[in-house]
C-alpha positions in Angstrom: 114.5 99.0 108.9 115.4 96.2 106.8 112.5 93.5 106.4 115.3 90.3 106.5 116.4 91.1 110.0 112.8 90.4 111.7 113.8 86.9 111.5 116.5 87.1 114.0 114.6 89.7 116.3 112.8 88.4 119.5 110.3 90.1 121.7 112.1 91.7 124.5 109.4 90.8 127.3 108.9 87.1 126.4 111.2 86.0 123.7 108.3 85.2 121.1 108.4 85.3 117.3 107.5 88.8 115.8 105.3 89.7 112.9 106.3 92.6 110.6 103.3 95.1 109.6 104.5 97.5 106.7 102.7 101.0 106.7 105.5 102.8 104.5 108.4 101.2 102.6 111.3 103.1 100.7 113.8 101.2 98.7 113.0 97.6 100.2 113.1 99.1 103.9 110.5 99.6 106.2 110.0 103.3 107.2 106.8 103.0 109.3 104.9 100.1 110.9 105.2 97.7 113.7 106.4 94.7 115.0 103.6 92.2 116.9 104.5 89.4 119.1 102.9 86.5 118.1 103.1 85.0 122.1 102.2 88.1 123.9 100.6 90.3 121.7 103.0 93.5 122.3 103.4 96.0 119.8 106.6 97.8 119.0 106.5 100.7 116.5 109.0 101.1 113.6 109.1 104.9 113.1 111.5 106.9 110.5 113.1 103.5 110.1 113.9 102.4 113.7 112.0 99.9 115.6 111.4 101.0 119.2 112.0 97.5 120.9 111.9 98.7 124.5 109.8 97.2 126.9 106.3 99.0 127.1 107.0 100.6 130.7 110.1 101.8 129.5 108.8 103.8 126.1 108.5 107.6 126.4 104.8 108.4 126.7 103.8 111.5 124.4 
């Protein structure tokens, strides 16, 4: 996921701003990390460079 896209993303639950946390980066892109909503505190994981922006109740439970 490109870091600069965070500026245009919003929380799908409450439309709040998201804060990026990077755990792994490659060539300037986020490979692993998370996006946390500053308003409702929901956390969206980033795995293999893809942010899972589904609301919590729709995410696959593993």
